[in-house]
Residue frames as a rotation matrix with the C-alpha (Angstrom) as fourth column:
GLN 1
0.077 -0.959 0.273 44.75
0.175 -0.256 -0.951 42.91
0.982 0.121 0.148 43.58
VAL 2
0.791 0.120 -0.600 46.24
0.591 0.105 0.800 42.93
0.159 -0.987 0.012 47.07
HIS 3
0.315 -0.675 0.667 48.36
-0.257 -0.737 -0.625 45.65
0.914 0.025 -0.406 48.62
VAL 4
0.616 -0.199 -0.762 50.73
0.688 0.607 0.397 44.66
0.384 -0.769 0.511 51.42
VAL 5
0.328 -0.485 0.811 52.33
-0.349 -0.860 -0.373 47.02
0.878 -0.160 -0.451 53.94
GLU 6
0.179 -0.370 -0.912 54.74
0.800 0.594 -0.084 46.16
0.573 -0.714 0.402 56.74
SER 7
0.401 -0.151 0.904 55.49
-0.431 -0.902 0.040 48.18
0.809 -0.406 -0.426 59.87
GLY 8
0.980 0.080 0.183 57.30
-0.199 0.287 0.937 47.83
0.022 -0.955 0.297 63.16
GLY 9
0.463 -0.880 -0.102 60.90
0.698 0.433 -0.570 47.47
0.546 0.193 0.815 62.11
GLY 10
0.887 -0.191 0.420 63.64
-0.345 -0.878 0.331 49.32
0.306 -0.439 -0.845 63.94
LEU 11
-0.107 -0.992 -0.066 66.87
-0.360 0.100 -0.927 49.24
0.927 -0.076 -0.368 65.86
VAL 12
0.888 0.389 0.247 67.27
-0.381 0.316 0.869 46.97
0.260 -0.866 0.428 68.87
GLN 13
-0.078 -0.934 0.349 70.08
-0.997 0.074 -0.026 45.68
-0.002 -0.350 -0.937 71.03
PRO 14
-0.498 -0.145 -0.855 71.01
-0.278 0.961 -0.001 42.00
0.821 0.237 -0.519 71.08
GLY 15
-0.876 0.246 -0.415 68.55
0.480 0.543 -0.689 40.15
0.056 -0.803 -0.594 73.27
GLY 16
-0.727 0.611 -0.313 65.84
-0.411 -0.752 -0.515 42.70
-0.550 -0.246 0.798 72.59
SER 17
-0.379 0.720 0.581 62.43
0.699 0.634 -0.329 42.28
-0.606 0.282 -0.744 71.01
LEU 18
-0.815 0.275 -0.510 60.45
-0.498 -0.783 0.374 43.73
-0.297 0.558 0.775 68.13
ARG 19
-0.164 0.781 0.603 57.04
0.443 0.604 -0.662 43.08
-0.881 0.159 -0.445 66.67
LEU 20
-0.972 -0.105 -0.210 56.45
-0.153 -0.398 0.904 43.40
-0.179 0.911 0.371 62.97
SER 21
-0.060 0.993 0.107 52.99
0.048 0.110 -0.993 43.98
-0.997 -0.054 -0.054 61.56
CYS 22
-0.988 -0.148 0.034 51.69
0.035 -0.003 0.999 43.39
-0.148 0.989 0.008 58.08
THR 23
-0.145 0.983 -0.114 48.35
-0.051 -0.122 -0.991 44.54
-0.988 -0.138 0.067 56.75
ALA 24
-0.865 -0.038 0.501 46.83
0.474 0.267 0.839 43.50
-0.166 0.963 -0.213 53.46
SER 25
-0.212 0.827 -0.520 44.17
-0.224 -0.560 -0.798 45.51
-0.951 -0.053 0.304 51.67
GLY 26
-0.546 0.124 -0.828 42.16
-0.837 -0.038 0.546 45.01
0.036 0.992 0.124 48.52
SER 27
0.411 0.699 -0.585 40.80
-0.693 0.657 0.298 41.62
0.593 0.283 0.754 47.54
THR 28
-0.546 -0.747 0.379 41.82
-0.779 0.287 -0.557 39.80
0.308 -0.599 -0.739 50.72
VAL 29
0.348 0.797 0.494 38.90
-0.926 0.376 0.046 37.44
-0.149 -0.473 0.868 51.26
SER 30
0.945 0.054 -0.322 40.73
-0.165 0.929 -0.331 34.48
0.281 0.366 0.887 49.67
ILE 31
0.022 -0.972 0.234 44.04
-0.880 -0.130 -0.457 34.80
0.475 -0.195 -0.858 51.52
ASN 32
0.897 0.309 -0.316 45.13
-0.146 0.882 0.448 31.33
0.417 -0.356 0.836 52.60
VAL 33
0.359 -0.841 -0.404 48.80
0.922 0.386 0.016 31.82
0.143 -0.379 0.914 53.48
MET 34
0.860 -0.246 0.447 50.66
-0.239 -0.968 -0.073 34.69
0.451 -0.044 -0.891 55.11
GLY 35
0.675 -0.666 -0.317 54.26
0.733 0.560 0.386 34.81
-0.079 -0.493 0.866 56.19
TRP 36
0.823 -0.507 -0.257 57.55
-0.425 -0.849 0.314 36.55
-0.377 -0.149 -0.914 56.56
TYR 37
0.618 -0.766 0.178 60.81
0.725 0.467 -0.507 36.32
0.305 0.442 0.843 54.66
ARG 38
0.780 -0.431 -0.453 63.99
-0.089 -0.794 0.602 38.18
-0.619 -0.429 -0.658 55.39
GLN 39
0.692 -0.619 0.370 67.02
0.596 0.201 -0.778 39.18
0.407 0.759 0.508 53.39
ALA 40
0.582 -0.623 -0.522 70.34
0.269 -0.458 0.847 40.26
-0.767 -0.634 -0.099 54.82
PRO 41
0.600 -0.407 -0.689 72.89
-0.738 -0.613 -0.280 42.16
-0.309 0.676 -0.669 52.70
GLY 42
-0.342 -0.812 -0.473 74.69
-0.936 0.340 0.094 39.80
0.085 0.475 -0.876 50.36
LYS 43
-0.866 0.089 0.492 72.41
-0.082 0.945 -0.316 36.88
-0.493 -0.314 -0.812 51.21
GLN 44
-0.758 0.650 -0.048 69.43
0.138 0.233 0.963 35.26
0.637 0.724 -0.266 49.60
ARG 45
-0.231 0.792 0.565 65.93
-0.901 -0.394 0.184 35.91
0.368 -0.466 0.804 50.80
GLU 46
-0.865 -0.093 -0.493 64.93
0.058 0.958 -0.282 33.19
0.498 -0.273 -0.823 53.27
LEU 47
0.180 0.980 -0.083 61.69
0.048 0.076 0.996 32.06
0.983 -0.183 -0.033 54.82
VAL 48
-0.748 -0.359 0.559 61.30
-0.494 -0.261 -0.829 33.07
0.444 -0.896 0.018 58.46
ALA 49
-0.784 0.570 0.247 57.77
0.063 0.468 -0.881 32.00
-0.618 -0.675 -0.403 59.37
VAL 50
-0.766 0.609 -0.207 54.49
-0.333 -0.101 0.937 31.13
0.550 0.787 0.280 57.72
ILE 51
-0.706 0.648 0.286 50.92
-0.118 0.290 -0.950 30.68
-0.698 -0.704 -0.128 58.90
ILE 52
-0.901 0.429 -0.062 48.11
0.034 0.212 0.977 29.11
0.432 0.878 -0.206 56.94
ASN 53
-0.102 0.947 0.305 44.34
-0.817 -0.255 0.517 29.19
0.567 -0.196 0.800 57.31
GLY 54
0.664 0.344 -0.664 43.47
0.092 0.844 0.529 27.03
0.742 -0.412 0.529 60.28
GLY 55
0.865 -0.271 0.422 46.43
-0.501 -0.505 0.703 28.30
0.022 -0.819 -0.573 62.24
ALA 56
0.747 -0.653 0.125 49.21
0.622 0.753 0.214 25.87
-0.234 -0.082 0.969 61.38
THR 57
0.826 -0.527 -0.199 52.62
-0.531 -0.846 0.034 27.52
-0.186 0.077 -0.979 61.49
ASP 58
0.692 -0.716 0.092 56.14
0.719 0.674 -0.168 26.76
0.058 0.182 0.982 60.39
TYR 59
0.877 -0.443 -0.187 59.43
-0.335 -0.841 0.425 28.43
-0.346 -0.310 -0.885 61.18
ALA 60
0.405 -0.866 -0.292 63.01
-0.334 0.157 -0.929 28.49
0.851 0.474 -0.226 60.04
ASP 61
0.456 -0.274 -0.847 65.13
0.703 0.695 0.153 26.44
0.546 -0.665 0.510 62.43
SER 62
-0.552 -0.825 0.121 67.16
0.604 -0.496 -0.624 29.53
0.575 -0.271 0.772 63.31
VAL 63
-0.670 0.343 0.659 64.15
-0.475 -0.880 -0.025 31.35
0.571 -0.330 0.752 64.76
LYS 64
0.145 0.744 -0.652 62.13
0.213 0.620 0.755 28.56
0.966 -0.248 -0.069 66.32
VAL 65
0.056 0.039 -0.998 61.27
0.988 0.140 0.061 29.27
0.142 -0.989 -0.031 69.96
ARG 66
-0.694 -0.435 -0.574 62.34
0.564 -0.824 -0.057 32.92
-0.449 -0.364 0.817 69.61
PHE 67
-0.901 0.371 -0.225 59.85
-0.432 -0.725 0.536 34.12
0.036 0.581 0.813 66.99
ALA 68
-0.531 0.800 0.279 56.09
0.506 0.563 -0.654 33.76
-0.680 -0.206 -0.704 66.87
ILE 69
-0.959 0.284 0.010 53.79
-0.134 -0.485 0.864 34.40
0.250 0.827 0.504 63.92
THR 70
-0.505 0.860 -0.079 50.12
0.540 0.243 -0.806 35.17
-0.674 -0.449 -0.587 64.48
ARG 71
-0.675 0.385 0.629 47.22
0.499 -0.390 0.774 36.49
0.544 0.836 0.072 62.46
GLY 72
-0.910 0.402 0.100 44.77
-0.385 -0.732 -0.563 39.15
-0.153 -0.551 0.820 63.42
ASP 73
-0.370 0.858 0.356 41.06
0.131 0.428 -0.894 38.56
-0.920 -0.284 -0.270 63.82
ALA 74
0.418 0.553 -0.721 40.40
-0.569 -0.458 -0.682 40.10
-0.708 0.695 0.124 60.42
LYS 75
0.491 -0.290 0.822 42.73
0.449 0.892 0.046 37.52
-0.746 0.347 0.568 58.80
SER 76
0.803 -0.266 0.533 44.23
0.436 -0.347 -0.830 40.22
0.406 0.899 -0.163 56.62
THR 77
0.526 -0.653 0.544 46.86
-0.761 -0.647 -0.042 41.09
0.380 -0.393 -0.838 59.21
VAL 78
0.718 -0.390 -0.576 49.83
0.465 0.885 -0.020 39.07
0.518 -0.253 0.817 60.31
TYR 79
0.767 -0.459 0.448 52.31
-0.634 -0.651 0.418 39.73
0.100 -0.605 -0.790 63.07
LEU 80
0.412 -0.712 -0.569 55.82
0.372 0.701 -0.608 38.52
0.832 0.039 0.554 63.80
ARG 81
0.914 -0.160 0.372 56.92
-0.404 -0.409 0.818 38.74
0.021 -0.898 -0.439 67.39
MET 82
0.419 -0.860 -0.293 60.70
0.189 0.398 -0.898 38.51
0.888 0.321 0.329 67.57
ASN 83
0.949 -0.124 0.291 62.36
-0.311 -0.201 0.929 37.86
-0.056 -0.972 -0.230 70.93
SER 84
0.478 -0.836 0.267 65.99
0.128 0.368 0.921 37.36
-0.869 -0.406 0.283 71.91
LEU 85
0.996 -0.060 -0.065 67.19
-0.077 -0.228 -0.971 39.00
0.043 0.972 -0.232 68.72
LYS 86
0.420 -0.891 0.173 70.69
0.520 0.392 0.759 38.03
-0.744 -0.229 0.628 67.66
SER 87
-0.153 -0.621 -0.769 73.39
-0.349 -0.694 0.630 39.48
-0.924 0.365 -0.110 65.46
ASP 88
-0.963 -0.197 0.185 72.37
0.086 0.424 0.901 37.20
-0.256 0.884 -0.392 62.56
ASP 89
-0.175 0.978 0.114 68.72
0.815 0.209 -0.540 38.31
-0.552 -0.002 -0.834 62.61
PRO 90
-0.161 0.159 -0.974 69.06
-0.159 -0.978 -0.133 41.74
-0.974 0.134 0.183 60.96
GLY 91
-0.854 -0.118 0.507 67.79
0.476 0.218 0.852 42.34
-0.211 0.969 -0.130 57.47
LEU 92
-0.676 0.705 -0.215 64.87
-0.735 -0.626 0.259 43.51
0.048 0.333 0.942 55.46
TYR 93
-0.786 0.471 0.401 61.80
0.196 0.804 -0.561 41.60
-0.587 -0.363 -0.724 56.55
TYR 94
-0.791 0.500 -0.354 59.20
-0.546 -0.315 0.776 41.08
0.276 0.807 0.522 53.86
CYS 95
-0.302 0.801 0.517 55.61
-0.337 0.417 -0.844 40.15
-0.892 -0.429 0.144 54.39
TYR 96
-0.860 0.112 -0.498 54.08
-0.470 0.209 0.858 37.92
0.200 0.971 -0.128 51.77
LEU 97
-0.247 0.818 0.520 50.74
-0.429 0.388 -0.815 36.32
-0.869 -0.425 0.255 51.21
ARG 98
-0.997 0.053 0.057 49.06
0.076 0.516 0.853 33.95
0.016 0.855 -0.519 48.84
CYS 99
-0.306 0.934 -0.185 45.58
-0.308 -0.281 -0.909 34.83
-0.901 -0.221 0.373 47.67
SER 100
0.749 0.662 -0.018 43.72
-0.281 0.294 -0.914 32.84
-0.600 0.690 0.406 45.04
GLY 101
0.705 -0.516 0.486 47.01
0.672 0.706 -0.225 31.36
-0.227 0.485 0.844 43.93
ALA 102
0.481 -0.528 0.699 48.76
0.287 -0.659 -0.695 34.69
0.828 0.536 -0.165 43.47
VAL 103
0.140 -0.549 -0.824 51.61
0.989 0.040 0.142 35.83
-0.045 -0.835 0.548 45.71
SER 104
0.684 0.062 0.727 51.91
0.167 -0.983 -0.072 39.44
0.710 0.170 -0.683 46.88
TRP 105
-0.077 -0.815 -0.574 54.84
0.954 0.107 -0.280 41.07
0.289 -0.570 0.769 48.68
GLY 106
0.913 0.198 -0.356 55.33
0.319 -0.892 0.321 44.13
-0.254 -0.406 -0.878 50.78
LYS 107
0.700 -0.666 0.257 58.29
-0.164 -0.500 -0.851 46.46
0.695 0.553 -0.459 50.39
GLY 108
0.052 -0.710 -0.702 59.94
0.636 0.566 -0.524 45.30
0.770 -0.419 0.482 53.60
ALA 109
0.922 0.121 0.368 60.64
-0.216 -0.627 0.748 46.51
0.321 -0.769 -0.552 57.12
GLN 110
0.079 -0.993 -0.090 64.22
-0.219 0.071 -0.973 46.99
0.973 0.097 -0.212 58.24
VAL 111
0.993 0.096 -0.075 65.38
0.044 0.290 0.956 45.23
0.114 -0.952 0.284 61.39
THR 112
0.178 -0.970 0.163 68.75
-0.265 -0.207 -0.942 46.20
0.947 0.125 -0.295 62.83
VAL 113
0.946 0.022 -0.324 70.41
0.288 0.408 0.866 44.52
0.151 -0.913 0.380 65.81
THR 114
0.075 -0.955 0.287 73.38
0.314 -0.251 -0.916 46.35
0.947 0.158 0.281 67.24
SER 115
0.424 -0.019 -0.905 74.90
0.905 -0.029 0.424 47.13
-0.034 -0.999 0.005 70.58
């Protein structure tokens, strides 16, 4: 069983930056995918960024260039650096991972963009 916890959300002005962190604990040795989804009020949850073992990454078109996903040395941590935040970026950002075929989710970190 894997436990997932996000941190780093907050309030930022348009054009600002935030870094989200996600740490997995438990049986993490077989993690092969980690990533971030987000959900804005009244909208469906959408994929933001994903990173797989080996370092390959993929991003939603709306965040390419502005966001960067990386993994920590321990491979049980993933980060999302968000730059040039816009008014359509706010929402609850969920960390997810796939380990031995099973998907685990965190409870989310709130990101708010307002002037």
